[in-house]
C-alpha positions as CSV (number, residue, x, y, z in Angstrom):
1,M,-110.3,-14.4,190.4
2,I,-112.1,-17.7,190.5
3,L,-115.8,-18.5,189.8
4,S,-116.6,-21.7,191.9
5,R,-120.3,-21.9,191.0
6,A,-123.0,-19.9,189.1
7,G,-124.3,-17.0,191.1
8,A,-121.3,-16.9,193.5
9,A,-118.9,-14.0,193.9
10,L,-115.5,-14.4,192.4
11,Q,-112.8,-15.4,194.9
12,L,-109.2,-14.4,194.9
13,G,-107.1,-17.5,194.4
14,E,-103.5,-17.0,195.6
15,G,-100.7,-19.0,194.1
16,V,-102.8,-20.7,191.3
17,D,-100.3,-22.3,189.0
18,Q,-101.1,-22.2,185.3
19,G,-98.4,-24.7,184.7
20,D,-96.0,-25.0,181.8
21,P,-97.3,-24.5,178.2
22,Q,-98.4,-27.7,176.5
23,P,-97.5,-28.4,172.9
24,G,-98.9,-25.6,170.7
25,E,-99.6,-23.3,173.7
26,V,-98.1,-20.1,175.1
27,V,-98.1,-18.8,178.6
28,I,-99.0,-15.1,178.8
29,K,-98.3,-12.5,181.5
30,V,-101.6,-10.6,181.6
31,H,-101.3,-6.9,181.4
32,A,-105.1,-6.2,181.0
33,C,-108.3,-8.1,180.5
34,G,-111.6,-6.6,179.4
35,V,-114.8,-7.3,181.3
36,C,-117.5,-8.5,178.9
37,R,-121.3,-9.0,179.3
38,T,-120.7,-12.6,178.4
39,D,-118.7,-12.9,181.6
40,L,-121.9,-11.9,183.4
41,H,-123.9,-14.4,181.6
42,I,-121.5,-17.2,182.6
43,A,-121.2,-16.0,186.2
44,D,-125.0,-15.7,186.5
45,G,-125.6,-19.2,185.1
46,E,-127.3,-18.0,181.9
47,L,-124.7,-19.9,179.9
48,D,-124.6,-23.4,181.1
49,R,-121.8,-26.0,181.3
50,P,-118.8,-23.8,182.0
51,K,-115.7,-25.4,183.3
52,L,-115.8,-25.0,187.1
53,P,-113.9,-23.8,188.9
54,L,-113.2,-21.2,186.2
55,I,-111.1,-18.1,185.6
56,L,-113.3,-15.8,183.5
57,G,-112.1,-13.3,180.9
58,H,-111.6,-13.4,177.1
59,E,-110.3,-10.0,176.2
60,I,-106.7,-10.7,177.2
61,V,-103.8,-8.5,176.5
62,G,-100.4,-9.6,177.6
63,T,-96.8,-10.6,176.8
64,V,-95.7,-14.1,175.9
65,C,-93.4,-15.5,178.6
66,G,-93.3,-19.2,177.7
67,V,-93.9,-21.2,174.5
68,G,-94.7,-24.9,174.1
69,S,-93.2,-27.3,171.6
70,G,-94.3,-26.7,168.0
71,V,-94.9,-23.0,168.5
72,T,-93.0,-21.0,165.8
73,A,-95.1,-17.9,165.2
74,L,-94.7,-16.5,168.7
75,K,-91.7,-16.0,171.0
76,P,-91.2,-14.7,174.5
77,G,-91.6,-11.0,174.7
78,D,-94.3,-10.8,171.9
79,R,-97.4,-8.8,172.8
80,V,-100.6,-10.7,172.0
81,G,-104.3,-10.6,172.4
82,T,-106.4,-13.7,173.2
83,P,-110.1,-13.6,172.2
84,W,-113.3,-15.7,173.0
85,L,-112.6,-18.3,170.4
86,G,-109.8,-20.4,172.0
87,W,-109.7,-23.6,170.1
88,T,-111.3,-25.3,167.1
89,C,-110.9,-28.8,165.7
90,G,-110.0,-27.8,162.1
91,A,-111.6,-30.9,160.7
92,C,-115.4,-30.5,160.9
93,G,-117.5,-29.3,158.0
94,Y,-117.7,-25.8,159.5
95,C,-113.9,-25.5,160.0
96,R,-113.2,-26.8,156.5
97,T,-115.5,-24.2,154.9
98,G,-114.2,-21.1,156.6
99,R,-116.8,-21.1,159.3
100,E,-114.7,-22.0,162.3
101,N,-116.9,-19.8,164.5
102,L,-119.5,-22.6,164.3
103,C,-117.0,-25.5,164.9
104,E,-118.8,-28.5,166.4
105,S,-116.1,-28.9,169.1
106,A,-115.0,-25.3,169.7
107,R,-113.7,-24.3,173.1
108,F,-113.9,-20.8,174.4
109,T,-111.6,-18.7,176.5
110,G,-113.0,-17.9,180.0
111,Y,-115.7,-20.5,179.6
112,Q,-114.2,-24.0,178.9
113,I,-110.6,-22.6,179.0
114,D,-109.3,-20.6,182.0
115,G,-109.2,-16.9,181.0
116,G,-107.6,-13.6,181.8
117,Y,-109.0,-12.6,185.2
118,A,-105.5,-13.5,186.5
119,E,-101.9,-12.6,186.4
120,M,-101.0,-15.4,184.0
121,A,-102.9,-17.2,181.3
122,R,-102.4,-20.1,178.9
123,A,-103.7,-20.1,175.3
124,D,-103.4,-22.0,172.1
125,A,-100.8,-20.0,170.1
126,R,-102.9,-20.3,166.9
127,F,-105.7,-18.3,168.4
128,C,-103.5,-15.4,169.6
129,F,-103.4,-12.1,167.7
130,R,-100.5,-9.7,167.4
131,L,-101.8,-6.3,168.4
132,P,-101.2,-3.0,166.6
133,A,-98.6,-0.9,168.4
134,A,-100.9,2.1,168.3
135,F,-103.1,0.6,171.1
136,G,-102.0,0.6,174.7
137,D,-102.7,-2.5,176.8
138,I,-105.9,-1.2,178.5
139,D,-107.1,0.4,175.3
140,A,-106.6,-2.8,173.3
141,A,-108.5,-5.1,175.6
142,P,-112.1,-4.2,174.5
143,L,-111.1,-4.7,170.9
144,L,-110.8,-8.5,171.5
145,C,-114.5,-9.1,171.9
146,A,-116.6,-6.0,172.0
147,G,-114.7,-4.8,168.9
148,L,-114.6,-8.2,167.1
149,I,-118.2,-9.1,167.7
150,G,-119.3,-5.6,166.6
151,Y,-117.2,-6.0,163.5
152,R,-118.7,-9.3,162.6
153,A,-122.2,-7.9,163.2
154,L,-121.4,-5.0,160.9
155,K,-120.4,-7.4,158.2
156,L,-123.6,-9.4,158.5
157,A,-125.7,-6.3,158.4
158,G,-124.4,-5.6,154.9
159,N,-124.1,-2.1,153.4
160,A,-126.7,-0.4,155.6
161,E,-126.5,3.3,154.9
162,R,-128.7,4.1,158.0
163,L,-127.6,1.8,160.8
164,G,-129.2,1.5,164.2
165,L,-127.3,0.4,167.3
166,Y,-129.4,-1.0,170.2
167,G,-127.6,-0.9,173.5
168,F,-124.8,1.6,173.6
169,G,-122.1,-0.2,175.7
170,A,-118.6,-1.5,174.9
171,A,-119.4,-3.1,171.5
172,A,-121.5,-0.2,170.2
173,H,-119.0,2.5,171.2
174,I,-116.5,0.8,168.9
175,A,-118.9,-0.2,166.2
176,V,-120.1,3.4,165.8
177,Q,-116.6,4.5,165.0
178,V,-116.1,1.8,162.4
179,A,-119.4,2.5,160.9
180,R,-118.8,6.2,160.6
181,H,-115.4,5.5,159.1
182,R,-117.2,3.4,156.4
183,G,-119.5,6.4,155.7
184,Q,-122.6,4.9,157.4
185,R,-125.1,7.1,159.3
186,V,-125.6,5.8,162.8
187,Y,-128.7,6.0,165.1
188,A,-128.1,5.0,168.7
189,F,-130.7,3.5,171.1
190,T,-130.1,3.4,174.9
191,R,-132.2,2.5,177.9
192,P,-135.1,4.9,178.0
193,G,-134.0,8.1,179.8
194,D,-130.3,7.4,179.6
195,R,-129.3,10.9,178.7
196,R,-125.6,10.3,179.5
197,G,-125.5,7.3,177.2
198,Q,-127.2,9.3,174.4
199,D,-124.7,12.1,174.8
200,F,-121.9,9.6,174.7
201,A,-123.2,8.1,171.4
202,R,-123.6,11.5,169.8
203,A,-120.0,12.5,170.9
204,L,-118.8,9.4,169.0
205,G,-120.6,10.3,165.8
206,A,-124.2,9.1,166.1
207,E,-126.4,11.3,164.0
208,W,-129.3,10.7,166.5
209,A,-129.6,9.1,169.9
210,G,-132.7,8.2,171.9
211,G,-134.4,5.6,174.0
212,S,-135.0,2.0,172.8
213,D,-138.7,2.7,173.1
214,E,-138.5,5.4,170.4
215,L,-138.5,5.3,166.6
216,P,-135.6,6.9,164.8
217,P,-136.2,9.9,162.6
218,V,-135.7,7.8,159.4
219,P,-136.2,4.1,158.6
220,L,-133.1,2.0,159.2
221,D,-131.4,-0.1,156.6
222,G,-130.0,-2.3,159.3
223,A,-129.8,-2.7,163.0
224,L,-127.4,-4.3,165.5
225,I,-128.8,-5.4,168.8
226,F,-126.1,-5.6,171.5
227,A,-128.4,-5.4,174.6
228,P,-129.5,-8.9,175.7
229,V,-133.2,-8.0,175.5
230,G,-135.4,-10.1,173.2
231,A,-138.1,-7.4,173.1
232,L,-135.7,-5.2,171.1
233,V,-136.1,-7.6,168.1
234,P,-139.6,-6.5,167.2
235,A,-138.7,-2.9,168.1
236,A,-135.8,-3.0,165.7
237,L,-137.9,-4.6,163.0
238,A,-140.5,-1.8,163.4
239,A,-137.7,0.7,162.8
240,T,-136.2,-1.0,159.8
241,A,-137.1,-0.4,156.2
242,K,-138.0,-3.0,153.6
243,G,-135.2,-5.4,152.9
244,G,-133.3,-4.4,156.1
245,T,-131.4,-6.8,158.4
246,V,-131.6,-7.0,162.2
247,V,-128.5,-8.6,163.7
248,C,-128.7,-10.1,167.2
249,A,-125.1,-9.6,168.3
250,G,-125.0,-11.2,171.8
251,I,-124.3,-14.8,172.9
252,H,-127.4,-14.7,175.2
253,M,-130.7,-12.9,174.9
254,S,-134.0,-13.0,176.8
255,D,-136.9,-14.6,174.9
256,I,-138.1,-12.8,171.8
257,P,-141.8,-12.0,172.2
258,S,-144.3,-12.9,169.5
259,F,-144.8,-10.1,166.9
260,P,-147.0,-9.6,163.9
261,Y,-145.8,-11.0,160.6
262,R,-146.0,-7.6,159.0
263,L,-142.9,-6.5,160.9
264,L,-140.9,-9.3,159.1
265,W,-142.6,-9.0,155.8
266,H,-141.0,-7.2,152.8
267,E,-137.9,-9.3,153.0
268,R,-136.7,-8.1,156.3
269,V,-134.1,-10.5,157.9
270,V,-133.4,-11.4,161.5
271,R,-130.1,-13.2,162.1
272,S,-127.6,-13.8,164.9
273,V,-123.8,-13.5,165.2
274,A,-122.0,-16.5,166.7
275,N,-118.4,-16.0,168.0
276,L,-115.7,-15.0,165.5
277,T,-113.2,-16.4,163.1
278,R,-109.4,-15.7,163.1
279,Q,-109.9,-13.9,159.8
280,D,-112.4,-11.5,161.5
281,G,-109.7,-10.8,164.0
282,E,-107.0,-10.0,161.5
283,E,-109.3,-7.8,159.4
284,F,-110.7,-5.9,162.4
285,L,-107.4,-5.2,164.2
286,A,-106.0,-3.8,161.0
287,L,-109.1,-1.7,160.4
288,A,-109.2,-0.5,164.1
289,A,-105.7,0.9,163.7
290,A,-106.6,2.6,160.4
291,V,-109.8,4.3,161.7
292,P,-108.2,4.8,164.3
293,V,-110.6,3.4,167.0
294,R,-110.5,5.1,170.4
295,T,-111.8,3.0,173.2
296,T,-113.3,4.5,176.3
297,T,-112.3,2.4,179.3
298,E,-112.5,2.3,183.1
299,A,-109.7,0.4,184.7
300,F,-110.1,-1.7,187.9
301,P,-107.6,-3.7,189.9
302,L,-107.9,-7.4,189.4
303,A,-109.1,-7.9,193.0
304,D,-112.0,-5.6,192.2
305,A,-113.4,-7.9,189.5
306,N,-116.7,-8.3,191.4
307,E,-117.2,-4.5,191.5
308,A,-116.5,-4.2,187.8
309,L,-119.1,-6.9,187.1
310,R,-121.6,-5.2,189.3
311,R,-121.1,-1.9,187.6
312,L,-121.5,-3.5,184.2
313,R,-124.7,-5.2,185.3
314,T,-126.2,-1.9,186.4
315,G,-125.2,0.0,183.2
316,A,-122.8,2.2,185.2
317,I,-119.8,1.7,182.8
318,E,-119.3,4.2,180.0
319,G,-117.5,2.3,177.3
320,A,-115.7,-0.8,178.7
321,A,-114.4,-2.0,182.0
322,V,-110.9,-3.5,182.1
323,L,-109.1,-5.4,184.8
324,V,-105.5,-4.7,185.4
325,P,-103.4,-7.2,187.5
């Protein structure tokens, strides 16, 4: 399914040849690919400079069917997952200090590199993860971005005993399970009036669930904002206790409105999450199997990618949408 320009519907491309793997690459037969809100941001033109035409998708689960020269860690038949971070230089100051998520020359799957809305995909073998056998293909797909970004956001929020999750979609429905496993108390915020989403959050272990226009019953020690809504930043700060951290966990967000300094005072912190590292991936996939995380998914045939994106845009997906070739 090919994006030709921002704002256009994806078009089915028959007979697109991904070619032979280049040195260091693998070719993957795609079994499932998660549909992420970042895909919407790219398709809608909110993230500029994508490779066009482009195959979206960066939550790829599949089987290696070809390996390029120099690849020794993977072989045909191995099941792997391919995430958003698709390549880094390994030489810049960020890469050399364990912060490859900030690499100056990073390239991203389904953005500068063709992704997994396809039957076949190519990937740098160094950025493919082996997946725990406990997860089926469809269940594993959301772990590769929704899960990974949620995990990194949880790490950056520190040891928040009372944790708020703003926007209860694919990432939050995984993060709540990890947080509860760690002994944290979770408070979930949905679109005002979204009773179904609030029931979903409570079913997964949230102690309280309400609208994003409400205050929780207790002050929060930390908050993760998954919804791409800048107005939630001052709302989360208002709900957060002294010394708390608000983490903006999306790659794109609408403008943050001005707010009084008193909301930030008392050593509150606002910070963002950018991408992931391979260490994040290894840590999270092991943790997800130990919890064990249970993903809620809705599967769509590959040719229905536009419908899956439409449903995601309108908030009609409970958990995560996954495309299946």
